[in-house]
Structure formats: C-alpha cells, structure tokens
C-alpha positions in Angstrom: -8.9 127.0 80.8 -9.0 130.5 79.3 -5.2 130.5 79.0 -5.2 127.1 77.2 -7.9 128.4 74.8 -5.8 131.5 74.1 -2.7 129.4 73.5 -4.5 127.0 71.1 -6.0 130.0 69.2 -2.5 131.6 69.0 -1.0 128.4 67.7 -3.8 128.0 65.2 -3.2 131.5 63.9 0.5 130.9 63.5 -0.2 127.6 61.7 -2.7 129.3 59.3 -0.2 132.1 58.6 2.6 129.6 57.9 0.3 127.6 55.6 -0.8 130.8 53.8 2.9 131.7 53.2 3.6 128.1 52.0 0.6 128.2 49.7 1.7 131.6 48.3 5.2 130.2 47.6 3.8 127.2 45.8 1.5 129.4 43.7 4.5 131.6 42.8 6.6 128.6 42.0 9.0 129.3 44.9 12.3 127.6 44.9 14.7 127.3 47.8 18.3 127.7 46.8 21.3 126.0 48.2 23.9 128.0 50.1 25.9 130.2 47.8 23.1 130.4 45.2 20.7 133.3 44.8 17.0 133.1 44.0 15.9 135.2 41.0 12.5 134.7 39.4 12.0 131.2 40.6 15.5 129.9 39.7 18.8 129.7 41.5 21.9 131.5 40.2 25.5 131.5 41.1 28.3 133.8 40.0 31.5 131.9 39.2 34.5 134.3 39.4 37.0 131.8 38.0 37.7 132.7 34.3 37.2 129.8 31.9 36.3 129.3 28.3 32.6 129.1 27.6 32.6 125.3 27.2 34.5 124.8 30.5 32.1 127.2 32.2 29.1 125.2 31.0 30.8 121.9 32.1 31.5 123.5 35.5 27.8 124.6 35.8 26.7 121.0 34.8 28.9 119.6 37.5 26.7 121.5 39.9 23.4 120.3 38.3 23.0 123.6 36.4 23.7 125.3 33.1 25.1 128.6 32.1 22.3 131.2 32.7 19.6 131.8 30.2 17.9 135.2 30.2 14.2 135.7 29.4 13.4 139.3 30.4 15.0 142.7 31.1 14.1 142.1 34.8 16.0 138.8 34.9 19.0 140.4 33.1 19.1 143.3 35.6 18.8 140.9 38.6 21.7 138.8 37.2 23.7 142.0 36.8 23.0 142.8 40.5 24.2 139.3 41.5 27.4 139.8 39.5 28.0 143.3 41.0 27.4 142.0 44.6 29.7 139.0 44.1 32.5 140.6 42.3 32.4 144.3 43.1 32.4 144.7 39.3 29.8 144.4 36.6 32.2 143.0 34.1 31.7 140.8 31.1 30.4 137.4 32.1 29.5 134.2 30.2 25.9 133.2 30.0 24.4 130.2 28.1 23.6 131.5 24.7 25.3 130.0 21.6 24.9 129.7 17.9 27.8 127.2 17.5 25.5 124.7 15.8 24.2 127.1 13.1 24.9 130.8 12.4 22.0 133.1 13.3 20.2 130.4 15.3 20.8 131.2 19.0 20.0 128.6 21.6 20.3 128.5 25.4 22.2 125.5 26.9 19.2 124.7 29.1 17.0 124.3 26.1 14.8 127.3 26.8 13.6 129.6 24.1 15.9 132.5 23.1 13.0 134.8 23.6 14.8 137.9 25.1 17.8 139.7 23.7 19.6 142.7 24.8 22.3 142.8 22.0 24.6 145.7 21.8 24.2 147.8 18.6 25.6 145.9 15.6 25.7 142.6 17.6 25.8 139.7 17.2 28.3 140.2 14.4 30.2 136.8 14.4 33.5 138.7 13.9 35.9 136.7 11.7 33.3 133.9 11.7 34.6 132.9 15.2 32.1 134.4 17.7 29.5 131.8 18.7 29.1 132.3 22.5 27.2 135.0 24.5 28.6 137.3 27.2 26.7 139.9 29.1 27.7 143.3 30.4 29.6 144.3 27.3 30.8 147.9 27.0 29.3 151.0 28.5 25.7 149.9 27.7 26.2 146.6 29.5 24.5 144.7 26.8 24.9 141.2 25.1 27.7 140.5 22.7 28.9 137.4 20.9 32.5 136.4 21.5 34.9 133.6 20.5 34.1 130.7 22.8 37.8 130.0 23.6 38.1 133.4 25.3 38.0 133.3 29.1 35.5 135.1 31.3 33.7 134.5 34.7 30.3 133.0 34.4 26.8 132.7 35.9 25.2 129.3 36.4 21.5 128.8 36.7 19.5 125.9 38.1 15.7 126.1 37.5 15.1 122.8 39.4 17.3 123.6 42.5 15.4 122.8 45.7 17.1 122.3 49.0 
C-alpha cells in the first residue's frame, strides 16, 4: 500500500508540474511552431534562402499561412538576425514586410501591425530615384533597415503569429 501511495503522489507531482508549465505557456502566449519554423517572442519565423522580389517573397509567405516578418522591438530584430545567421551562415540583406508602396512616408507591415519600431540606417529611408518602397534588414556594416526597389531580389523571413501545431 505504501508503494501505491508513493506512486500516486509521484504521478500527482508530475501532473501538477506539467499543468504549471502549460499554465505558464498560456500566460506568456506560447506558440508551438511547425517543423522548420523558429519561435521568437510568441510567433513563428522561417528564413527563406531563395532570392525573390519583395512581392514574390510575400506571396510565398502567404502560401504558408504567413506574411513577410514585421519587427516591433530591438530584441525581435536581433532574434531574427540570429535566425538568418543560423540558417544561412551569413547575416546578409533580407526582405521583411515593411512597405510604403501605397503612400510615400507611410510605412506599413504586410501583416497589418503598427510600424512602431524602426532601425533605419542613417539617411534612410531615402526612396532613391522614387523607386524604393520595400524594406530589407541587415544593410551595410550597421546591419540596419534600408528601403530598396521592390523588384530587386533577396532572401526573406516569413512570420506567422497564429502558427500552432
């Protein structure tokens, strides 16, 4: 009987520990990401090494139920940089979801989120020749944001804030 009691108590402790972990995950807005995606700040991200125009990169992300990544903090920016570095062995220029194609000086994220964080390089965005309406990250030595003509090709990062698997 003592062994049975000890086993039941052990199972109860394990169950309580698992419930506490699950409860913590729910409180923190935890998201489980599908294979090939990486969790960063409650969303799932995927580096796409294939170079595409900005529009084709967004269409590709949408085909996976995602959008080009939006960035809302320096921490998120740095975590996305780490993802790019790990996936590509490089920290090169990469498309993300910012665009002002609808109206100059009005930057929007493709996922509809607020454009509330920027890490523009000095003098950017400059809309050089009136043709730069899409956002890339990791520009130059400072690895900051830059606007670029949307028909240029770059790898990209997709983001899914609703990805649960």
